[in-house]
Structure formats: structure tokens, C-alpha cells
N, C-alpha and C positions, 0 to 999 in steps of 0.2 A: 723608842724608849719604852720601858716596862712601867706602866703607871697603875696605881691603885684606883679603883672606881667601882661602879656597879657590877661589872663583869666579874664572875667568880673564877679564880685561878684553880682550875680543876683538872689540868692535863699535864702528864709527864711526856715530854718530847724525847724520842729516842733517835739519836743520830747513828746510822749504821750504813750498810750497803747490801745489795741484793743477794750476795752469796752467804750472808750471815744467818745461820739457822740455830735452832735449839736454845741457845742462851737467851735470845730475844724473847722467845715464847715463855721461858721460865720466869723472867722478870715481869712480863706482861701479865701472866697468870697471878703472880704474887700481888701486883698492883690491883688487879681486878678483885681479888679477895678482900683487899682493903677499901674497895669501892671507888677506886681512882681510875680514870681513863688514861690510856697510853696511846700515843700516835707515833707510828714508825715513819721516819724520814730516811729513805735510802738515798744517801747523798751522791752516789754514783749516777743517779738519774737526773741530777741537776747539771746543766740547765735544760737538757733536752726534754725530759718528761715531767719535771717539777718546776713550778713557778713561784716566784716570791715578789712581793711588792713592799716598798718602804716609802711612805709619804710623810714629809715633814713640812712645817711652816703653815702659815695661815691660821694659826691658833689650833692646829690639830696634829696628831701623830698617829700613823697607822702602819702596822707591820703585819703582813698576812702571808701565809703559806698555802699553796694549792697543790696537794699531793694526790697520788692515786689512792692513798690510804685514807684520805680525808682532808678537810680544810682546818686551818688553825689561825687564830689571831694571837699576837704575842701576849696580850694581857691575860689570856687564859692559861698560860704556861706557869706551873708552880715549880717545876724542876726539869732538868735536862740530864739525860744519861748520854754522855758523849762517848759512846762505845767505839765507833770508827767514823772518822771524817775522811771521805774519799776524794780522789781527784775528779774534776769535772769530766763528764762524758760528752764528747763532741762528735759530730757526724764524721764518718770515715772520709767522705768526699770533700770535707772542708779544705779550702785552699791552705796549703802548708804555711804560706806567708802570714795567714791570719790566725793559725791555730794557737800559737803561744800567747798572742794578745787576748784571744777569746778566753783561754783558760785562766789567764791572769785576772781578767775582768770578772769572770765567774767566781773565782776564789775570793776576790775583794768584795763582791756584792754579798756573797754568803756570809763572810766574816762580819760585814757591817750589819747584816740582818741579825745575826746571832748576838752581836754586841748590845742589842736592845734588851737582852735577857739578863742584864747585869744584876738585877735584884732578886734572882731566883737561885735555888739550890742547884749546883752543878756537880756531877760525878763523872769525870773529873773536870775542874776548871781547865779550859783549853790552854791558857798560857802556862799554867803549872805543869800540865801533862807534857807540853812541848819542851819545857825547860828540864823536866825530869828524865828525858831521853838521854841526857848527857851521862854516858857511862862512867867517865872519870869522876864527875861530881858524885855519882852514886857511890862509887868505891871509897872516895874520901869520906863521905858522910857515914857510910857503913862502918868503916874502920874506927872513926871517931866515936860511934855509938857502941863499940865493943864487939862487932862482928868480925870473925876471921875472914880474910880475903886472900886470894892468890896473888903472887907476884905478877904484875901486869905491865905491858909496854904497849903504847899506842904510837905508831910512827909511820912515816912514808920513806924512811931511810933503810935500805937493805943492810948496810953495815951495822946499824943498831940492832937489827934482828939477829944477825949472825953473832954479835957479841953477847946479846941476851941469852941466846941458846947455849953458847959456850959456857956461860956462867951458871945458868939455871938448870940445864939438862933438857929433858923432853918438854916440848912446848906445843901448844895448840894455837890455831888462828881462827878468828871469827870476825864478823862485821860489827860496826859500831851501831848500826840501825836495824830494826826488824823489818823483814820483807814478807812475812807470812800473811795470808789472806784470812784464814779462819781455821778452826780446829780440824775441819775436813779437807781444807785446801792448803797443803804445805809445799806445793811444788815450787813456789817462788822463794822458799826459805833457803838461805845460804848457811849450810851446816857448819858447826864447829869441826875442825879437821886437824889431825896431827901434821906437824911440819917436819918433813923428811929431809935427809941430806940433799936429795935432788931438788927439793923445793928451795933450799937455800941458794941454789945456783940460778934460780929463775924468779927473782923478786923484782924485776923491772916494773911490773904493774903497780907496785907501791907508789911509784912516782906520781901517779894520777889518782890513786885510791888508797889512802892510809887504812890500816887494819889494826885490830887488837890482837896482841900475842900474850898468852898467859902460860904459866907453868902448868903442867899436867898434874892434876890432883887425883890421887888414887881413890877409887870409889868403893863403898859398900853398897850404896844406892844413891839415887838422886831424888830431890824433893821439888815439887811445885807447890808453893804456898800462895793461896789466894787471900790477900789481906784486904778485908772489908771493914773500914773504920777501925775499931779496936779488936776485931776478931780475926783469927787465922784459921783457914781451912787447908788441911795438909794432905797431899797425896804423895805416895812414894812409888818409884819405879826402878827396877833392877834390870839393866840391859847387858849384864856381864856375859850372858850366854849367847849374845848376838855378836857375830864378827863385825857386822856393819855398824851396830849401834853402841859399841863399847865407849867410843868417845862422845857421841851424841845420840841419845836414845831415839831421836826422831828418825834416824836412818834405819832402825830395826824394823823387821816385818811385824805386822800386827799379831801374828801367832807366837812371836818370840818374847813379847813384853806385855805386861798388864799392870794397871794401877792397883795399888793396895793402900790401906789406911796408913797414914804417916803420923809421926809425933814430933813435937818440937820441945826442947827444954824451955822452961819458962823465961829464962834470960834471953834466949834467941828470939822467942815470940815477941817479947817486950821491945827488943831492939828493932825488929822488923816493923812493928806498928809505929814505933818512934820515927823510923826512917820514912815511912809513908807520910806521917804528919809533917816532918821536916821538909819534904819535897812538895808540900802543899796539896797532897792528893787525898782522896777518900778511898780509892781502890788502887791496888798494885799487885801484880803477880811476880813473886820472887822465886828465883831458881837457886837451889843450894845443893851442895854435895855433902853426903855423910861419909866420912872416911872409915876405913876398917877399925880405927881406934875410937870412933864415935864422935869425932870433931865435926862441927857443922860449918862449912865453908860457903860464904855468900858469893855468888857469881854476878847476878844482876837482877834488876827489877824492871818490869815492863808495865807502864801505866795502862796499857790496853791489852795485857796478856791474857791468853786463853784460860778458861776455867771450866768450860762445858764438860770436858771429859771427867773432871772430878765429881761433878754432880751426877752425870750420867752413869758412871761406873761405880761410884762409892756412895751415892745418895747424899752428898754434902749439900746443905740448903743454901748455896751461895746466891742463887737468884733471889730468894726471899730476903737474905741479908742485904743485898743491893737495893731491893725495893724499900726496905726499912730506912736505909741511908738516904734514898731519894725523897722520902716523906718527912725527913727531919726538917725542922724549921731552918730557914736560911740564916746564917750568922749575920749579925748586924754589921 
């Protein structure tokens, strides 16, 4: 448990993984300017290269981390930036019969250790971030808050998809959950794709993996909005000249697209920050389409979405804003 005492709470714990770069440094630098220590915990190194201990009973409580970046006692943590929480890394030669059990025990031990930090500031709270991944919940909340949303179907029934396309017209398919690693590592990302006539004849895979289907929204450009507390940092991207990136800009070549400064109507910005609050988050990365008529259509919000490209290419001070949020007093 996290208890008050003589030890000063002077450290921000950063949960991430070994492939995560740039954004970590921006937040660490901002915290350092404020005179606050940050400790990076690459969670993919647990349990192999990172150690934890939680001791309870006998009139004492002790929670300690031993990392290659340093050591930390729970009572020194004043805030946690839960940037990425990764799966346990286990030895390649581990008996397959033991692997699932070891991974499960490792996840449980780490979750139990982190639960000792219930009295500190979290960006974002783990339970809220997990619940906020529900794309249907997001869309319902976004519509209730006044945001425009595309017609959407989530199903594992091929007949539902065919009927939806017959009624709506051109549609796209995408996953319910994000699979990307970082802003530089997108090869694990399953891109948004057009659903063709041929695709409609080969939908048997839906039986084991439901997907999201949405009407195709005509684009003037796309927006990535990094919502940090009550602030919105906006980047715009136009992939219309890329054959591969027209449906999903992530498929365009780097020389075909670039980020530019974006803007949001006040009402859209207010609705996005309200959505972040309603989902119990401090940070969220929202994706929107701006239509040729100027309508802003909300697609989704990712509690751990990437923002490094917006700071790198546009100079938006998102890392500093996150540091400010981490240093706010924890709500009682």
C-alpha cells in the first residue's frame, strides 16, 4: 500500500516498453525542468530483467522495484504515467506447458504491485483506460456529447455485413483493438481497409474474430487530436494524393504525407475534452475526419494513442502538458 510518512514522494513512475522513444524523453525533460525525478519501467523486461517485491504483514508493508534504470520504493511515487503496459517477456526456451501460467502469474504480480499506488496521480488510471478501449461505448458517448459519428456495425455475422453494405454503400473494416507498438513501429497495425465485392464473399473469418464496419466518410483531411486534460493539440494530415493512404493515412509513404497545424471548432474541442473526462481519462488521442463541407466526424479515441509526431513535426508542447497533468494534486 502507499502510505504517508517520512519518505518524500518525489518520483514519477513511467510504465512503457523498450521500443518506446522520443515521447518518453519529452516528458522526462519537462519533469526535470520542474525539479521532479522520473523513473522509466520498461514493462516488457518483467519478469526477466526487472524485479519486484511486495511484503505485507507483521506490522509492515514494503513494495519495491529493482530496474536497470534504478530502484524505487512505492512510497516515493507521487504519480504514474501509464504510457504502455506490456506483456511479460519470458525465455524462449521455457517449457510451453509452463508459459501461459508464468505469464499469468507475472501479470497478476505486477498488477498487485501497482495496486499499492492507489493514492497517487495516474495518467491514465489503468481500469479507466482498459474500459475506454470499448469502441462502441466511445461512439455512444461521443454522439451523446454532440459529436458527429459514422454509421457503424460491429459483428461476427457475414450476413449482417452484406446487408449493412447494401444499405450504406461503400464501407471500411477495421479492428476493435489497437495493435501498434509505437510511432516508429507500425508493422503490427491492422489498417482500415475498403470492403470490396470480393471481400463480401470471403467473410468466414468473422466467425472467430468480429470486426468493425463503418460507412466511408469523404475526407478533406484527417485530424489527430491529443487531448491532455482540458487542452487539445491538433495535427492535420492529407493523404488524398497517396493511392495506398487514401483510406488509412498510415499506409502512405513518408514522402506522400506530412503533418500540418490543425484547428478544431470550439464546440468539437469541448465535446472531446468532455468525452475524455466521461471515460475517466486524463489523456486520449482522438481521430477525426474533416469532410469537404467542413463537418468534423469522430472516429475513435485511443487512451494510449501516439502524439510524438505532433510534437516532433509541429512543435506542439504535448510532453510538457502531460508533465503538468502528472504533477497536479491527486483528487481525494
